[in-house]
C-alpha positions in Angstrom: 19.3 101.1 139.3 21.3 103.9 141.3 24.3 101.5 141.4 24.4 100.7 138.3 24.1 104.5 137.0 27.3 104.9 139.2 29.3 102.2 137.1 28.3 103.5 134.2 29.7 107.1 135.5 32.6 105.2 136.8 33.2 103.5 133.0 32.6 107.1 131.5 35.2 108.8 133.4 38.0 105.7 132.9 37.5 106.3 129.2 37.4 110.0 129.2 41.2 109.8 131.2 42.4 107.5 128.5 41.4 109.9 125.9 43.5 112.8 127.3 47.1 114.1 125.5 49.6 112.2 127.2 52.1 114.4 129.3 56.0 114.4 129.3 57.3 110.8 129.8 59.8 109.7 132.1 61.9 107.0 132.8 64.3 107.5 135.5 65.2 105.4 138.0 67.0 106.4 141.0 68.2 102.9 141.7 66.4 102.9 145.5 64.9 99.4 146.8 61.9 99.1 149.5 60.6 96.6 151.4 57.3 97.8 152.1 54.6 100.1 150.7 54.5 103.0 152.7 53.3 106.8 152.7 55.5 109.4 154.3 54.3 113.0 154.9 55.0 115.8 157.0 51.1 116.4 158.2 49.2 113.7 160.0 47.0 112.1 157.2 44.4 109.5 155.8 44.0 107.8 152.6 40.8 106.8 151.1 41.5 103.8 148.1 38.3 103.6 146.8 36.3 106.5 145.7 32.5 105.9 144.3 32.2 108.9 142.8 35.5 111.3 141.2 35.0 114.7 142.8 33.7 117.0 140.8 34.8 120.9 141.0 32.6 123.8 140.8 33.3 125.7 137.3 32.4 129.4 138.6 35.7 129.0 141.2 39.0 129.9 140.2 42.0 128.1 141.9 43.5 130.3 144.5 47.0 128.5 144.1 49.2 127.9 141.2 49.6 124.2 140.7 53.0 124.1 139.1 54.4 121.0 137.1 57.0 120.1 139.4 54.8 119.5 141.9 54.5 116.1 140.9 57.2 113.5 140.3 57.2 110.5 139.2 60.0 107.4 139.2 61.1 104.0 139.5 61.6 102.0 142.7 62.6 98.3 143.3 60.0 96.7 145.5 61.5 93.9 147.3 60.5 91.3 150.0 62.6 91.4 153.1 62.6 87.8 153.7 62.8 86.1 150.5 66.0 87.3 149.3 66.4 85.1 146.1 63.2 86.4 144.9 63.5 88.7 142.3 62.5 92.6 142.8 59.4 93.8 141.2 59.6 98.0 139.9 56.6 100.2 140.5 56.4 104.0 140.7 57.1 106.3 143.4 54.9 109.5 143.5 56.5 112.5 145.1 54.1 115.8 146.0 55.6 119.0 147.0 53.4 121.7 147.2 52.8 125.5 148.7 49.6 126.0 149.8 49.9 129.9 150.4 46.7 131.7 149.5 44.4 128.4 150.0 43.6 127.5 153.8 41.0 125.6 152.4 43.5 122.5 151.1 42.3 119.4 152.7 44.7 116.9 150.8 45.0 115.3 147.3 43.3 113.6 145.0 45.6 111.2 143.0 44.3 108.7 139.4 46.7 106.2 137.8 45.6 104.8 134.4 47.8 101.7 132.7 47.9 103.1 129.3 47.8 99.8 127.5 45.6 97.7 129.3 43.2 100.3 130.6 43.5 99.6 134.4 42.4 102.5 136.2 42.8 103.0 139.9 42.7 106.2 142.0 42.7 107.2 146.1 42.9 110.6 148.0 45.2 111.5 150.6 44.0 113.9 153.3 44.9 115.3 156.4 43.1 114.4 159.4 41.6 117.2 161.9 44.2 119.5 163.0 46.8 117.8 160.9 47.9 120.5 158.8 51.7 120.5 157.7 53.7 123.0 159.5 53.9 126.3 157.3 52.2 126.5 153.7 54.7 123.4 152.5 52.7 120.3 151.9 54.9 117.4 151.3 54.2 113.6 150.3 56.2 110.5 149.0 53.8 107.6 148.1 55.4 104.2 148.2 54.2 102.9 145.6 51.9 102.5 142.3 52.3 98.8 141.2 51.9 98.2 137.6 52.1 96.1 134.7 56.2 96.5 133.5 56.9 97.7 130.2 53.8 100.0 130.3 53.1 103.6 130.0 51.2 104.9 133.4 49.6 107.9 133.4 49.1 109.6 136.6 46.9 112.7 137.6 47.0 115.2 140.8 44.4 117.4 141.6 43.6 119.2 145.1 41.0 118.4 147.5 38.6 120.3 147.4 39.0 120.3 143.4 39.5 124.0 142.2 39.7 123.1 138.5 43.8 122.6 138.0 44.9 119.4 137.3 48.3 118.3 136.4 49.3 115.2 134.9 52.8 113.0 134.2 53.3 109.9 132.2 56.0 107.7 133.1 57.3 104.2 131.8 57.4 101.4 134.1 60.6 99.5 132.8 60.9 95.8 133.2 64.2 94.9 134.4 64.7 91.6 132.2 63.2 93.5 129.1 65.5 94.3 126.0 64.4 96.5 123.3 62.8 94.7 120.0 64.3 96.5 117.4 64.8 95.9 113.3 67.6 97.0 110.9 68.0 97.6 107.3 71.5 97.4 105.8 72.6 99.6 103.2 76.2 98.4 101.8 76.6 101.2 99.2 76.4 103.8 102.1 78.1 101.4 104.8 75.6 102.2 107.3 72.4 100.4 109.0 69.6 101.8 110.1 67.8 100.4 113.3 63.8 101.4 114.2 62.1 100.3 117.2 59.0 98.4 117.0 57.4 99.8 120.5 59.1 100.3 124.3 60.5 103.8 125.6 63.8 105.5 124.0 66.7 103.4 123.3 70.2 103.6 122.7 71.7 101.8 119.3 75.3 101.4 118.6 77.7 98.8 116.4 80.6 96.8 118.4 82.8 94.2 117.8 82.2 91.1 119.4 84.8 89.7 121.8 84.9 89.2 124.9 83.1 92.1 125.4 81.3 94.1 122.6 84.0 96.9 122.0 82.2 100.2 120.6 83.5 101.4 117.0 85.8 103.9 117.9 84.8 106.0 114.9 80.8 105.6 115.6 78.5 107.1 117.7 75.6 106.0 120.1 72.3 107.8 119.2 69.1 107.4 120.5 65.5 106.3 119.1 62.4 105.7 119.4 59.3 104.1 117.8 59.2 107.4 115.6 62.7 108.3 114.7 65.6 105.6 113.1 69.3 105.4 114.2 71.8 105.4 111.2 75.2 103.6 112.6 78.1 104.0 109.9 81.0 101.7 109.5 84.0 101.6 107.6 84.3 97.8 107.3 81.9 95.0 107.3 83.2 92.0 109.3 81.5 88.9 110.5 82.1 90.0 114.1 80.3 93.3 113.6 77.2 93.4 115.8 74.0 95.7 116.1 73.6 96.2 120.1 70.5 98.6 121.5 69.4 98.7 125.0 66.8 101.3 126.6 67.9 104.7 128.1 68.3 103.7 131.4 70.5 102.4 134.2 71.7 98.5 133.7 69.2 97.9 131.0 69.9 94.4 129.3 71.3 94.5 125.9 69.8 93.4 123.0 72.9 91.9 120.8 72.2 90.9 117.1 75.2 89.9 114.9 74.3 89.6 111.1 76.9 89.2 109.4 78.8 86.4 110.6 77.1 83.6 108.1 77.3 86.1 105.2 80.1 85.8 102.7 80.6 89.3 101.8 81.9 89.7 105.6 84.7 87.6 104.6 86.1 90.0 102.0 89.7 91.7 101.6 89.1 94.0 104.9 88.7 90.5 107.1 91.8 88.8 105.5 94.2 91.3 106.6 97.6 88.9 105.9 101.1 90.4 105.4 104.0 87.7 105.1 107.7 87.9 104.9 110.3 85.2 104.3 114.1 85.4 105.7 116.7 82.6 106.2 114.2 80.0 104.7 111.5 80.9 107.1 108.1 82.3 105.7 106.3 84.5 108.2 102.5 85.7 108.1 100.4 87.6 110.1 96.7 87.4 110.5 95.5 91.1 111.9 92.2 91.3 112.7 89.4 93.6 114.6 87.2 90.0 115.5 88.6 87.8 118.2 88.4 84.5 115.2 91.5 82.7 115.1 91.9 80.6 111.6 93.3 77.6 111.3 96.2 77.4 109.3 98.3 75.2 107.1 100.6 74.9 104.6 99.4 74.2 101.1 101.3 74.1 97.4 99.5 75.7 94.6 98.5 73.5 91.7 96.4 74.7 88.8 93.5 77.1 90.6 93.8 74.7 93.9 95.9 74.6 96.9 96.8 70.9 98.2 97.3 70.8 101.8 100.7 69.2 103.2 100.6 67.4 105.9 102.7 67.0 108.8 103.9 70.4 108.6 105.2 72.0 112.0 103.4 75.8 112.2 104.4 77.9 115.1 101.8 80.1 116.1 102.1 83.7 118.2 99.6 85.6 119.3 99.8 89.4 120.0 97.4 92.4 120.6 98.2 95.3 118.9 97.0 99.1 119.9 94.7 97.7 122.5 92.4 97.0 119.4 93.8 94.4 116.9 94.4 90.9 117.4 97.2 89.0 115.9 98.1 85.9 115.3 101.8 85.3 113.6 102.7 81.7 111.8 106.1 80.8 111.1 107.0 77.7 109.0 111.0 76.6 109.0 112.8 75.4 105.9 110.9 76.6 103.4 111.7 77.8 99.9 110.7 81.5 99.1 108.4 80.4 96.3 104.7 82.2 95.1 103.7 78.3 95.1 104.0 77.7 98.5 100.9 79.5 100.2 98.8 79.3 103.7 95.6 78.2 103.8 93.5 80.1 106.6 89.9 78.8 107.5 87.2 80.6 109.5 83.7 79.7 109.5 84.2 77.2 106.9 85.5 79.8 104.5 88.7 79.6 103.2 91.6 81.8 101.7 94.6 81.2 100.4 97.6 83.8 100.8 101.3 83.3 98.5 103.8 85.1 98.6 104.1 88.0 96.0 107.7 86.7 94.3 108.5 88.0 91.4 110.9 86.1 89.1 113.9 88.3 90.0 113.3 88.2 93.5 113.2 84.6 94.2 116.6 82.9 95.5 116.9 80.6 92.6 115.7 80.4 89.0 116.2 78.6 85.8 116.3 79.1 82.0 116.2 76.4 79.4 118.0 77.0 76.2 117.4 74.6 73.0 120.5 74.2 71.5 121.2 72.2 68.4 122.4 69.0 69.6 121.9 69.8 73.6 119.5 71.3 75.7 121.4 73.7 78.3 119.7 74.4 82.0 121.3 77.4 83.5 120.5 77.7 86.7 121.0 80.9 89.1 121.5 80.8 93.0 121.1 84.1 94.8 121.7 82.1 98.0 123.8 79.0 99.0 121.5 76.3 98.1 121.5 72.8 96.3 119.4 72.4 93.4 118.2 68.8 92.3 117.8 68.3 88.6 116.0 65.0 87.0 115.5 64.1 83.7 111.9 62.9 82.9 109.7 60.9 80.4 105.7 60.7 80.1 103.3 63.5 80.7 102.2 64.9 83.8 99.7 62.7 85.2 102.0 59.8 84.1 105.6 60.5 84.9 108.9 58.3 85.5 112.2 60.5 86.2 115.9 59.1 86.1 117.9 59.7 89.8 117.9 63.2 90.4 121.5 65.2 89.6 122.2 67.8 92.9 124.0 70.7 91.9 125.5 72.5 94.8 126.0 76.5 95.2 128.5 77.8 97.8 128.5 81.2 96.8 125.4 84.1 96.4 124.6 84.8 92.4 126.6 81.4 91.3 125.7 80.4 87.7 125.9 76.8 86.7 124.5 75.0 83.6 123.3 71.7 83.4 123.3 70.1 79.6 121.8 66.9 78.4 120.9 65.3 74.8 117.4 66.7 73.3 115.0 64.1 72.8 111.4 64.6 72.0 109.0 63.6 75.4 112.0 64.4 77.6 111.3 66.7 80.6 113.1 68.3 83.3 112.3 67.9 87.2 114.2 71.0 88.9 113.9 72.1 92.9 115.8 73.2 95.4 116.2 70.4 97.7 118.4 71.4 101.0 114.8 72.7 102.5 111.8 70.6 103.5 109.7 72.2 101.5 110.0 73.3 98.2 108.2 73.3 95.1 108.9 70.8 91.9 108.8 72.6 88.5 108.4 70.7 85.7 110.1 72.3 82.5 109.1 70.3 79.2 110.7 72.1 76.3 108.9 72.4 73.1 111.4 70.4 70.2 109.0 71.2 67.6 110.9 74.6 67.5 113.7 73.2 66.0 111.4 73.1 62.6 110.6 76.3 63.1 113.7 78.1 61.0 112.4 75.7 57.9 108.9 76.8 58.2 110.0 80.5 58.5 112.1 80.2 55.6 109.6 78.7 53.6 106.9 81.1 55.0 109.3 84.0 54.1 109.8 82.6 50.3 105.9 82.4 49.9 105.4 85.8 51.2 108.0 87.3 49.1 107.2 85.2 46.1 103.2 86.6 47.0 104.6 90.1 46.9 106.5 89.9 43.9 103.8 88.7 41.7 101.7 91.8 43.1 103.9 93.9 42.3 104.3 92.7 38.7 100.3 92.6 38.3 100.5 96.6 39.5 103.3 96.9 37.2 101.2 95.6 34.2 98.0 97.2 35.3 99.7 100.7 35.4 101.1 99.9 32.1 97.8 99.2 30.5 96.5 101.8 32.3 98.8 104.4 31.0 99.6 102.5 27.4 99.0 104.6 24.3 96.3 102.2 23.3 94.3 104.1 25.8 95.3 107.2 24.9 92.1 108.9 23.5 91.8 112.5 21.9 90.2 114.9 23.8 88.6 118.2 22.3 87.9 120.8 25.4 84.9 123.2 24.9 84.0 125.7 27.7 82.9 129.3 28.2 85.1 132.4 28.8 84.0 133.2 32.5 87.2 134.9 33.6 90.9 134.9 33.3 90.8 132.6 36.8 88.5 130.1 35.1 90.9 129.8 31.9 93.8 129.1 34.2 91.4 126.5 35.7 90.8 125.7 32.3 94.5 125.0 31.4 95.2 123.1 34.5 92.3 120.6 33.9 93.8 120.4 30.2 97.6 119.7 31.7 95.8 116.9 34.2 94.3 115.5 31.1 97.5 114.7 29.1 100.1 114.4 31.4 98.7 112.2 33.7 95.7 110.2 31.6 97.8 110.4 28.7 94.9 112.2 26.4 95.8 114.3 23.3 93.8 117.2 24.6 92.7 119.9 22.1 92.5 123.4 23.5 92.2 126.9 21.5 94.4 128.4 24.1 97.3 126.2 23.6 96.7 126.9 19.7 95.9 130.6 19.3 98.0 130.7 16.2 95.9 128.4 13.9 92.7 130.0 15.7 93.9 133.5 14.6 94.7 132.6 10.8 92.1 130.0 10.3 89.4 131.7 12.7 87.2 130.3 15.1 84.2 128.1 13.4 86.9 127.1 11.0 89.4 125.8 13.8 86.6 124.4 15.3 85.2 122.2 12.7 88.3 121.1 11.8 89.5 119.7 15.2 85.8 118.3 15.4 86.5 116.4 12.3 89.9 115.5 13.5 88.2 113.7 16.9 85.4 111.7 15.2 88.2 110.3 12.9 90.0 109.3 16.4 87.0 108.1 17.8 87.7 110.9 21.0 85.4 113.0 23.0 83.9 116.3 23.0 84.4 117.2 26.7 82.0 120.6 27.3 83.0 122.2 30.6 80.2 124.0 32.3 79.7 126.4 35.2 76.6 128.5 36.1 78.1 131.6 33.7 77.8 128.6 30.9 74.2 128.4 31.2 73.6 132.1 31.3 75.2 132.5 27.8 73.5 129.3 26.5 70.5 131.0 27.6 71.4 134.3 25.7 72.8 132.1 22.6 69.5 130.1 22.3 67.5 133.6 22.6 69.9 135.2 20.3 70.8 137.5 22.6 74.4 137.3 22.4 76.1 140.1 20.9 77.9 140.1 17.7 81.4 140.5 19.2 80.8 137.7 21.3 80.1 135.4 18.5 83.4 136.6 16.9 85.7 137.2 19.6 89.1 134.6 18.2 89.3 133.2 22.2 86.0 132.6 23.1 85.1 129.5 21.4 81.7 128.9 23.3 79.3 130.5 20.8 80.9 128.9 17.9 81.2 125.4 19.4 77.3 125.9 20.5 76.3 126.4 16.5 78.5 123.2 15.9 77.2 121.2 18.9 73.8 121.5 18.2 73.9 120.0 14.6 75.8 117.3 16.1 73.2 116.8 18.7 70.6 116.6 16.1 72.7 113.9 13.8 74.0 111.9 16.7 70.4 111.9 18.8 69.0 110.2 15.3 71.5 107.8 15.8 70.7 107.3 18.9 74.4 107.5 19.8 75.9 110.5 22.2 78.6 109.0 23.7 81.4 110.7 22.1 79.7 114.1 24.5 80.6 114.7 28.2 79.9 117.3 30.1 82.3 118.2 32.9 81.5 120.6 36.0 83.6 121.0 39.1 81.4 120.9 42.4 80.5 124.2 43.7 81.1 125.8 40.5 78.2 124.5 38.9 74.8 122.6 39.6 73.0 119.7 38.2 70.0 121.9 37.2 72.3 124.7 35.9 72.9 122.2 32.6 70.6 122.6 30.2 67.7 120.0 29.4 68.9 119.3 26.2 72.2 118.8 26.8 71.5 116.1 30.2 71.0 113.3 27.7 74.7 112.8 27.4 77.1 111.9 30.2 77.3 114.3 33.2 80.5 113.9 35.6 81.2 116.0 38.4 84.7 116.3 40.0 86.4 114.9 41.5 84.0 112.3 42.6 83.0 111.3 39.1 86.5 111.4 38.6 87.0 107.4 38.1 83.9 107.2 35.9 85.1 109.6 33.7 88.7 107.6 33.4 86.5 104.8 32.7 84.5 106.5 29.8 87.4 107.8 28.2 89.7 104.9 28.3 86.9 102.3 27.9 86.1 102.0 24.5 89.8 101.3 23.0 90.2 97.9 25.3 88.2 94.9 26.8 86.7 95.1 30.1 89.5 94.2 32.3 88.9 91.6 35.3 87.9 92.0 38.5 91.4 92.3 39.7 92.4 94.5 37.6 89.2 96.6 38.2 90.2 96.6 41.7 93.9 97.5 41.1 92.5 100.3 38.7 90.5 102.0 41.4 93.5 102.0 43.4 95.7 103.8 40.9 93.1 106.2 40.6 93.2 107.2 44.1 96.7 107.5 44.2 96.3 109.6 41.0 93.7 111.7 43.2 96.7 112.3 45.4 99.3 113.1 43.2 100.8 116.7 42.8 99.1 117.5 39.8 95.7 116.5 41.1 96.1 118.4 44.2 97.2 121.5 41.6 93.9 120.8 39.9 92.2 120.5 43.0 93.5 124.3 44.3 92.9 126.0 41.1 89.0 124.9 41.8 89.3 125.7 45.3 90.4 129.3 44.5 87.9 130.1 41.5 85.1 129.0 44.1 86.3 131.4 46.6 86.4 134.1 44.1 83.1 133.5 43.1 81.8 133.2 46.8 83.6 136.9 47.2 81.6 138.2 43.9 78.5 136.6 45.6 78.6 138.9 48.6 
């Protein structure tokens, strides 16, 4: 029963130790090796490894000495077998105790406890002085080799005095495995050009980016940040290459590296940053240089472009030179002799089953030679210009690109720079010309097939020109005819203008509108201001009745110009509040006209025909609600928006309805009419009067 209680007490103590907060961590390794487990102390000691009951302290007792944190230090040493040299050494923890015991003469030794956190393996022991074995002076010094534990584990060590005075210090040490590597994860962000590295377990580690070569060289612009299970390492790069690798290792000496190269199989790593290729051409030699931060030598071949593909030319001898530039870049130079300077002769580079075709960027004026085709009436001329001494061959061929047969070639020799020669043949349908430079081994052959159908283009162009010319003449004649009909006397209409004498400016506007009707639309306008002598001789009412009869005889129109003031005068007239002077004023036609027109309205309304009457108002000078309800039964037009409808009413009774084409042309003429000088002048008068009304209103 007693043994069971003791075991339970020990188990509770182990659990309590595992729940204690972890102290500061230590990972250092001084690199020392030992061949046996031993204890070195400056006093005569004895060790007790099995303790049935942990020591307890008196809660009423205070510790007479200070127990500093540096009294206990932990480090890693290698325990090696002295005879089995081929056997790997094992890491263990060296415990060093250093304490000044001044003021604590009862100090007998130290109590040491160790706990592997992940496995809960617990051990404890005491190191006590023998009787009469106190150290010289007050400094107690112990070096314990060593505490064994499972590698890659955190080990907590507690130190207390014997007898226990209630003070305890503790430290945690990570016992690393010599062969262990950090197990890390990474996240790639291409937009930010960065890689975030995180640690799943283990102590603090170091991460870096490098380019894999014989050794993995760090990026010159990159840092090597530390990271742990709670903190990520952010690594940035400038160029995404297939040899870009992520390397991580624990933050202690000689830690093995864990290296991952995730971009070697990704297509986006073989982009423009990887295919850094330059070219040059001189003396019929084509040179291309492949420059890379990666130690990946490509396989290279000369190829000839055909549409979108580049066909490899077999048997081409390519000389290769390898360089190392600025202690950073690998440079491979590839050179081919006897090759023409042509954008269709390219190098094909292949790395890890990925190919890239690099062609010289040769403009037409930069080529060593060029050919132009001139189609004559009886001959085809091939004008060949060579900027260097060379031989150019020409072969006359028949057929198409898939099946073509050529005659024996004709070689043209150029002995001087910038020499021009002409090759002439008779034209024939289906004939092509193959032209190439023949004094080099590798040259692109150009197949030139002139388009003989363009010989008939002159006749087609002439026929097209005559057709277009005839169409233009026809449209012009139609336009003239429509314009003639549009302005013909047959469409001329007698118009009687009735208005209210608002102001002198408004009378000027009425005169401008009457001039517009007469000179632009060809109407015969009757206006009292233009016939003042007759009005003064006959009087207002007789003159108005006379002109009204004339309009009725000629089947003309009575246009009533309406404004806001017209509405006020109309309301006064209907309520008989208009002064007698206003009725008898020889220049005021409004009152007399209203008396006459209202009778006509009654008569015409009974007949159901009010087409002879039209109300016209200018935008900004009058609104629809200003027109009396009785006068809303006749046509109303707002200028200049309804100008075309007004013209149609004025001219539509004396002729038949025109066809659609003539109507379209008439609308076009109306737009021309609105932009005419008379129309612009009328619009200016309207705008001036509108501004005057606005000033009076403000």
